[in-house]
C-alpha positions in Angstrom: -39.9 -66.5 -57.9 -42.5 -63.8 -58.1 -41.7 -62.5 -54.6 -38.0 -62.5 -54.9 -37.7 -59.2 -56.8 -40.0 -57.7 -54.3 -37.8 -58.9 -51.4 -34.6 -57.7 -53.1 -35.8 -54.3 -54.2 -35.5 -52.6 -50.9 -31.9 -53.7 -50.6 -31.1 -52.4 -54.0 -32.8 -49.1 -53.3 -31.0 -48.9 -50.0 -27.6 -49.6 -51.6 -28.4 -47.0 -54.3 -29.3 -44.5 -51.6 -26.1 -45.2 -49.7 -24.1 -44.7 -53.0 -25.7 -41.3 -53.6 -25.2 -40.3 -50.0 -21.6 -41.3 -50.2 -21.0 -39.4 -53.4 -22.7 -36.4 -51.9 -20.5 -36.6 -48.8 -17.4 -37.0 -51.0 -18.3 -34.0 -53.1 -18.8 -31.8 -49.9 -15.4 -32.9 -48.6 -13.7 -32.1 -51.9 -15.3 -28.6 -52.1 -14.3 -28.1 -48.5 -10.6 -28.8 -49.2 -10.7 -26.5 -52.3 -12.2 -23.7 -50.2 -9.6 -24.1 -47.5 -6.7 -24.0 -50.1 -8.3 -20.9 -51.7 -8.5 -19.2 -48.3 -4.8 -20.0 -47.5 -3.8 -18.6 -50.9 -5.7 -15.3 -50.3 -4.2 -14.9 -46.8 -0.7 -15.6 -48.1 -1.1 -13.0 -50.9 -2.4 -10.4 -48.4 0.5 -10.9 -46.1 3.0 -10.7 -49.0 1.5 -7.4 -50.1 1.4 -6.1 -46.5 5.0 -6.8 -45.7 6.6 -6.1 -49.1 9.0 -3.1 -49.4 7.3 0.0 -50.7 7.2 0.1 -54.5 8.5 -3.4 -55.0 5.5 -4.4 -57.1 5.5 -1.5 -59.6 8.9 0.2 -59.4 11.1 -0.1 -62.4 14.8 -1.2 -61.9 17.0 1.9 -61.8 20.3 2.1 -63.5 23.3 1.6 -61.2 25.5 4.7 -60.5 28.5 2.8 -61.9 26.8 2.1 -65.3 26.5 4.9 -67.9 23.2 6.4 -68.6 21.3 4.9 -71.5 20.9 7.1 -74.6 17.8 7.4 -76.7 18.1 5.2 -79.9 17.2 6.8 -83.2 14.0 5.8 -84.7 14.7 3.3 -87.6 13.8 4.5 -91.0 12.0 2.6 -93.6 15.3 1.6 -95.3 16.9 0.4 -92.1 17.6 -3.3 -92.0 16.7 -5.1 -88.8 19.8 -6.5 -87.2 22.3 -4.2 -89.0 24.6 -2.0 -86.9 23.4 1.5 -86.3 25.6 4.6 -85.8 25.8 5.8 -82.1 24.3 9.1 -81.3 26.4 11.3 -78.9 24.4 13.9 -77.0 26.2 17.2 -76.2 27.4 17.7 -72.6 26.3 21.0 -71.1 28.9 22.4 -68.6 27.5 24.6 -65.8 29.5 27.8 -65.0 31.3 27.7 -61.6 29.5 29.3 -58.7 30.7 32.8 -57.9 31.2 34.0 -54.3 29.3 37.1 -53.5 31.4 40.1 -52.7 32.3 40.6 -49.0 31.9 43.8 -46.9 34.8 44.2 -44.5 33.0 46.8 -42.5 29.9 44.5 -42.0 32.1 41.6 -40.9 33.9 43.8 -38.3 30.6 44.9 -36.9 29.4 41.3 -36.7 32.5 40.2 -34.8 32.3 43.1 -32.4 28.7 42.3 -31.7 29.5 38.6 -31.1 32.3 39.6 -28.7 30.0 42.0 -26.8 27.3 39.3 -26.5 29.9 36.9 -25.1 31.0 39.4 -22.6 27.5 40.2 -21.5 26.6 36.5 -21.2 29.4 35.9 -18.6 29.6 39.0 -16.4 31.8 39.4 -13.4 30.6 38.0 -10.0 32.1 38.0 -6.5 31.3 35.9 -3.4 32.9 34.9 -0.1 32.0 31.2 0.7 32.7 31.4 4.5 30.2 34.0 5.8 30.6 33.3 9.6 33.4 33.1 12.1 34.1 32.9 15.8 36.0 35.1 18.1 39.5 33.9 19.0 39.3 31.2 16.4 41.3 31.2 13.1 39.4 32.4 10.1 40.3 31.6 6.5 37.9 32.3 3.6 38.4 32.7 -0.1 37.1 35.5 -2.2 35.7 33.7 -5.3 35.6 35.7 -8.6 33.8 34.3 -11.7 33.0 35.6 -15.2 35.0 38.0 -17.3 38.5 37.3 -18.4 41.3 36.2 -16.0 43.6 37.3 -14.5 41.7 39.6 -12.1 42.6 42.4 -9.7 40.7 43.0 -6.5 40.8 45.5 -3.6 38.8 45.3 -0.4 37.8 48.1 2.0 36.3 48.0 5.5 37.9 44.7 6.5 36.8 43.5 10.0 39.2 43.9 12.9 41.7 41.1 13.2 41.5 40.1 9.5 43.6 40.9 6.4 43.0 40.5 2.7 45.7 39.1 0.4 45.2 40.5 -3.2 47.5 37.8 -4.6 45.6 34.8 -3.3 42.2 36.5 -2.9 41.8 35.2 0.7 40.7 36.6 4.1 42.8 35.4 7.0 43.3 36.1 10.6 41.5 35.8 14.0 38.5 38.1 14.5 38.5 40.2 17.6 35.1 41.8 17.5 31.7 40.2 17.4 29.1 41.5 15.0 27.9 41.8 11.4 30.3 43.4 8.9 30.0 44.6 5.3 33.1 44.8 3.0 33.2 46.6 -0.3 35.1 44.6 -3.0 36.3 46.2 -6.4 37.2 43.7 -9.1 38.4 44.2 -12.7 39.4 41.6 -15.4 41.8 41.5 -18.3 39.3 41.8 -21.2 39.5 44.6 -23.8 37.8 46.8 -22.8 38.2 45.7 -19.2 35.1 44.9 -17.1 34.9 46.3 -13.5 32.6 45.4 -10.6 32.0 46.9 -7.2 30.1 44.4 -4.9 29.4 44.1 -1.2 30.5 41.0 0.8 29.2 40.3 4.3 30.4 38.2 7.3 29.1 37.4 10.8 31.4 36.8 13.8 30.0 35.1 17.0 31.3 34.4 20.5 32.5 30.8 20.5 31.2 28.0 22.9 32.3 24.4 23.0 29.8 21.6 22.0 26.9 21.0 24.4 25.0 17.7 25.1 22.2 16.2 27.1 21.0 12.6 27.7 17.4 11.5 28.0 17.7 11.3 31.8 19.4 14.8 32.1 22.4 13.2 33.9 25.4 11.2 32.9 23.4 7.9 33.3 21.7 6.2 30.4 18.4 4.4 30.9 18.7 0.8 31.9 18.6 -2.0 29.3 17.6 -5.7 29.6 19.5 -8.8 28.4 18.2 -10.0 25.1 16.0 -6.9 24.4 16.8 -4.3 21.7 18.1 -1.1 23.1 18.7 2.4 21.6 19.2 5.7 23.2 20.7 8.9 21.7 22.3 12.0 23.1 21.1 15.4 22.1 24.1 17.5 20.9 24.2 21.2 19.8 27.1 23.5 19.2 27.6 27.2 18.5 30.9 26.3 16.9 31.4 25.4 13.2 29.6 22.4 11.8 29.8 19.6 11.3 30.4 18.0 14.7 31.2 14.4 15.5 30.9 12.0 18.5 33.0 8.9 19.3 33.7 6.5 22.2 37.3 7.1 23.2 37.5 5.2 26.5 35.8 2.4 28.3 33.4 0.0 26.6 29.7 -0.4 25.8 27.9 -3.6 27.0 28.6 -6.7 24.9 26.3 -6.7 21.8 26.0 -2.9 21.6 27.8 -0.3 19.5 28.1 3.5 19.2 26.6 5.2 16.2 25.9 8.9 15.4 25.1 10.2 18.9 23.5 6.9 20.0 24.2 3.6 21.8 22.2 0.8 20.3 22.1 -3.0 20.0 21.0 -6.1 22.0 23.0 -6.5 25.2 24.0 -10.0 26.0 25.4 -9.7 29.6 24.0 -8.0 32.7 26.1 -5.4 34.5 27.0 -1.7 34.8 29.3 -0.3 32.1 31.1 3.0 31.9 32.4 4.7 28.7 33.7 8.1 27.6 32.3 10.0 24.6 34.2 12.8 22.8 32.2 15.6 21.2 34.1 17.6 18.6 33.5 20.4 16.2 35.9 22.2 13.8 37.6 24.0 16.7 37.4 22.2 20.0 36.4 18.8 21.6 34.8 17.9 24.9 34.9 14.5 26.7 32.2 13.2 29.0 31.8 9.9 30.9 28.5 7.9 31.0 27.1 4.9 32.7 24.7 2.2 31.3 23.2 -0.6 33.4 21.9 -3.9 31.8 19.5 -5.9 33.8 19.0 -9.7 33.7 15.2 -9.4 33.4 12.7 -6.7 32.9 9.8 -5.6 35.1 6.4 -7.0 34.4 3.6 -4.4 34.2 -0.2 -5.1 34.2 -3.1 -2.8 33.2 -6.7 -2.7 34.4 -9.9 -1.3 32.9 -11.4 1.4 35.2 -15.1 2.4 35.8 -16.5 5.7 34.6 -15.8 8.9 36.5 -18.2 11.8 37.1 -17.3 15.3 36.2 -16.3 17.4 39.3 -16.4 14.5 41.7 -13.4 12.8 43.4 -12.3 9.6 41.6 -10.0 6.7 42.5 -9.4 3.4 40.7 -6.5 1.0 40.2 -5.2 1.2 36.6 -1.7 -0.3 36.6 0.7 -2.4 38.7 4.3 -3.6 38.3 6.2 -6.6 39.6 10.0 -6.7 39.5 12.2 -3.8 38.7 13.5 -1.3 41.3 10.9 0.5 43.4 9.6 3.2 43.7 7.7 3.4 40.4 6.5 6.4 38.4 3.3 6.1 36.3 1.8 8.6 33.8 -0.6 8.6 30.9 -0.5 10.3 27.5 -2.9 10.7 24.6 -2.3 9.9 20.9 -0.1 12.3 19.0 -0.8 13.5 15.5 1.5 15.3 13.0 0.9 17.4 9.8 4.2 18.7 8.4 6.0 20.6 11.1 2.9 20.8 13.3 2.0 18.3 16.0 -0.7 18.0 18.6 -2.2 15.5 21.1 -5.8 14.4 21.6 -7.6 15.8 24.7 -7.4 13.6 27.8 -9.1 13.2 31.2 -7.7 16.4 32.6 -7.6 16.5 36.4 -6.7 12.8 36.7 -3.2 11.5 37.4 -1.6 8.1 38.3 0.2 7.9 41.7 3.2 5.7 42.6 0.9 2.8 43.3 -0.8 2.8 39.9 -4.0 4.4 41.1 -5.8 6.8 38.7 -7.1 9.5 41.0 -8.2 13.2 41.2 -11.2 15.3 40.2 -11.9 15.2 36.4 -12.4 18.6 34.8 -13.3 17.5 31.3 -16.2 15.2 30.3 -16.0 12.6 27.5 -14.4 9.3 26.5 -10.6 9.5 26.1 -8.1 7.0 24.8 -4.9 7.1 26.9 -1.5 5.2 26.9 -0.2 4.2 30.3 3.6 4.2 30.9 5.9 3.6 33.9 9.5 3.9 34.9 11.3 2.7 38.0 14.1 4.1 40.0 16.6 2.4 37.7 15.3 4.7 34.9 13.8 1.8 33.0 10.9 3.0 31.0 8.2 0.8 29.5 4.7 1.1 27.9 2.0 -0.7 30.0 -1.2 -0.7 27.8 -3.8 1.4 26.1 -7.3 1.9 27.5 -10.3 4.3 27.4 -11.3 6.5 30.4 -14.9 7.8 30.4 -15.9 10.9 32.4 -19.7 11.4 32.7 -21.2 14.9 32.9 -23.8 13.8 35.5 -24.1 10.9 37.9 -26.7 8.4 36.5 -29.8 8.0 38.6 -30.1 5.0 40.9 -32.8 2.6 39.6 -34.8 0.9 42.4 -34.8 -2.9 42.1 -38.2 -4.7 42.2 -38.8 -6.9 45.3 -37.9 -10.5 45.0 -40.7 -13.0 44.4 -41.8 -15.2 47.3 -41.0 -18.6 45.9 -42.0 -20.5 49.1 -45.6 -19.3 48.9 -45.8 -20.3 45.3 -44.7 -23.8 46.2 -47.4 -24.1 48.9 -50.4 -23.4 46.6 -52.9 -26.3 47.4 -54.5 -28.5 44.7 -52.0 -27.5 42.0 -52.6 -29.6 38.9 -49.8 -32.0 38.0 -48.2 -31.6 34.5 -49.1 -34.4 32.1 -46.5 -37.1 31.7 -46.9 -37.4 27.9 -48.5 -35.3 25.1 -50.2 -37.2 22.3 -50.3 -35.3 19.0 -53.6 -35.0 17.1 -54.2 -37.9 14.7 -51.8 -40.3 16.5 -52.8 -43.8 17.2 -52.1 -45.0 20.7 -51.0 -48.6 20.7 -53.3 -51.0 22.7 -50.3 -52.7 24.2 -49.2 -49.5 25.8 -45.8 -49.3 23.9 -44.4 -45.7 23.7 -43.8 -43.9 20.4 -40.7 -41.9 19.6 -41.2 -38.2 19.0 -39.5 -38.2 15.6 -41.8 -41.0 14.2 -45.0 -39.4 15.6 -44.0 -36.0 14.2 -43.1 -37.3 10.7 -45.8 -40.0 10.1 -48.1 -40.3 13.0 -47.6 -44.1 12.7 -46.4 -46.6 15.3 -42.8 -47.8 15.1 -43.6 -51.4 14.0 -46.0 -50.3 11.2 -43.5 -47.8 9.7 -40.7 -50.5 9.5 -43.1 -53.0 7.8 -44.2 -50.5 5.1 -40.6 -49.6 4.3 -39.6 -53.2 3.8 -42.7 -53.8 1.6 -41.8 -50.9 -0.7 -38.2 -52.1 -1.0 -39.4 -55.6 -2.0 -41.7 -54.2 -4.7 -38.9 -52.2 -6.2 -36.6 -55.3 -6.3 -39.2 -57.4 -8.0 -39.9 -54.8 -10.7 -36.2 -54.5 -11.5 -35.8 -58.2 -11.8 -38.8 -58.5 -14.3 -37.3 -55.7 -16.5 -33.9 -57.6 -16.7 -35.6 -60.9 -17.6 -37.7 -59.3 -20.3 -34.6 -57.7 -21.9 -32.8 -61.1 -22.0 -35.7 -62.8 -23.6 -35.9 -60.2 -26.4 -32.2 -60.6 -27.2 -32.5 -64.4 -27.5 -35.6 -64.1 -29.8 -34.1 -61.6 -32.2 -32.3 -63.0 -35.4 -28.5 -62.9 -35.4 
């Protein structure tokens, strides 16, 4: 009985300690909740003040416009009884005198109106222009004289009218057929209907040229377009220019383009689907005349196959010849040429320099005597007699300033004499590294084992198996020791 309180005391102390810890934890949680609620309230108040309308917190309610304004109540005297009816006090209403209009000055108003009218007249003055300032001999001319500004209706007279033309003052138009080529100046006098009337004398000019029908030219310079290939995109345009009045137009009026192709603005384009030779007529028209021309376009079943070759360097000023391109298929003879890259800056354009003096003949051979040294990038093209044009490839041609010197080759070694040297020591069959143990039985060692450990193959395997057994035994003892402790511990 003496030791029982001693045994139970730690448990009581432990329980008391848990109670204190639990109470402390509970208080901390309570304070935490209170702090969070306080923080939420502060944030909500700040948001309410931030987004409230201006003056909602301290503005007094104003009386409605429909309600009468409140009057000041008289201060009750000492004899006044609380709750007794008091006489109403009526304040006197002050009536403002009506606003009086300042006296007007008729002369000042008249001057103001006159100035406004003068400003309006000056802001829109008379102007004259003829919108058709060129014409052609023996072709009808009809151009209006455009008058703007001032006050309509207008009157106009014209002097120095060109030969063959007349001016109609009622419609303000120049009509007729010019008979003389040149540059003419006409003097036009115009007046309007304003009061006072505005008048203007202005010069109008016009040019008359000798007429020529529309002109055209194909890429080949003939009536034949370049050849196309079935299944390959094709596009070729016609260059058109005219001295006549713009704009001009082009259209196919007879025949037909190859299937799969169509005619656009001055161009035949599309992907042909059938081989053959096709003829069609194109009409070129301006505002005065039209011209018809017949063209031919051939579509091939297959295209030629070109091939390009790299060439050796050339020497400045020395004859040169090297095969650079060849073609199979197509229609012989072939025409080859080279070009350098082109650059453009606005309206200016230029080509990089090339191997001047070298050309490509009909057999695809680059030949000639180079006159410029350096390394040049060139593009090689070809066309055959059927006017089929195609790009071959891009390459670099180098022209040296001087021929490089010839380096003499050293004489070849006499291998037969080297093999007949007497008493040459034979190479060793095996090389034993330092520290290696040579087995007595004569067994050979692998190079990996000797390099890593210097041990024989059998000894290495034995040591590895022994280490694995020791690790397994140690793990087993640790497991058994753990099980024994669990069984010996009280439940």
